[in-house]
N, C-alpha and C positions, 0 to 999 in steps of 0.2 A: 199439333205436329208442325215442325219447321218447314219452310218452303225449301225446295231443292236448290234454288238459286242462292239463298243466303247460306245454307249449309256448305255448298260448294265454294262460295266466296271465302268463307271463314277457313275452310280446309286449305284452300289455295294460299291464302295469306299466311297461315301458319307454316305450311310447307316451305314457302319462299323464305320466311324469316328464320326458321330453324336451320335451313340449309345454308343461309348466308352466314350464320354465326360460326359454322364449322370452318369457314374460309378465313374469317377475320381473326388475327391473333389478339390476345388480351381481352377477349369477350368472355364473360362468365356464362358458360352454357347452362349451368344449373339455374341461374337466375333467369335466363331467357326462357327455358322450358317451364319453370315455375310461374313466371309472369304470364306466359301464354296460357297456361292452364287456368290461372285465376281470371284472366281476361275472358277466356272462353266461358268459364262458369258464369260470369256476370252477363255476357251477351246472351247465353242460352236462357238465363233466368229472366231477362228483360225482353220477353217475346212480344210485347205490345209496341215496341219501337219499330221505325222504318228500317229498311236494310242499310240505307246510308248512315243513319244514326248509330246503328249497331256496329258498323265497320269503324266509324269514328271513335266510338267508345271502346271498341276492341283495341285500337291502336293506342289511345290515351291510357287505357288500363295497363296494357302490356308495357309501355314505356315507363309509366309511373311505378309499376311493380318491380321492374328491373332496377330502376334507380334507387328505390327505397331499400331493396334487398342488398345492393352493393354498398349502400351507405351503412346499413346495419352491420355488415361484415367488416367494413372499414373501421367502424367505431368499436368493434369487438363485442357487440351485443349478441352475436351468434357466430358459429364457425362455418355454417353451411348457408347457402343463399336460396336454395330451392323453395323451402317452406315459407320463409318470409316474403319471397316474391309472389307466391301463390296467394297468400293471405292479403297482402297489400294491393295486389292487382285486382282482387275480387272486391275490395272495399273502397279503393281510392276514388273511383268515379262516383259511387254513392255518396261519399263524404263531400266531394267537391260540388256535386249537384245540390246537396242540402245547403251548403254554404252559399252558393250562388242564388238559390231561391230565397235565402234569408236576406241577402244583400238587395235583391230586387223587390221582394215582398215586404220586408221589414219585420217579419216574425221568424224566429229560429225554429227549426224542427224540434220535436219533443226530445229526440235522442241528443241533439246538440245542447239543449237547455240543461239536461241532466249532466252532461259532461262539463259544461261551463260552471255549473253550481258546485260540482265536486272539485274542480280546479280552484275556484275562488275559496272554497272551504279549506283546501289544503294550504293555500297561500295565507289566508287570513287567520287560520288556526281556530280553535274552539273559543266561543264566546260564553264564558261562565258568568252570566250577569246576575 
């Protein structure tokens, strides 16, 4: 069960952020809401972190999800920004933590090794030797 303090802090941060977007022109509200939902999903899933880290990850996830979704819409990969914001906000902190652990520890996480092998395979092509 989540602590009442952390749940209240997350709810307050979300309310302030979502309200602020209604005032600022040019902000994609779908991306803001999707990014917040994805960030909240990550923060609720990572229950073993301290409250300060959760709030930091919430903010980083939210901003990352928003920017990734608006970039996807700008490039024409999708017409709507809500779902891409939700997915990228939920995944971006996990991906970045894995890359940082790889840089510090010297060994890539298993999921990153698989992705890199597939990318190298696509670039290098098949080797029919």
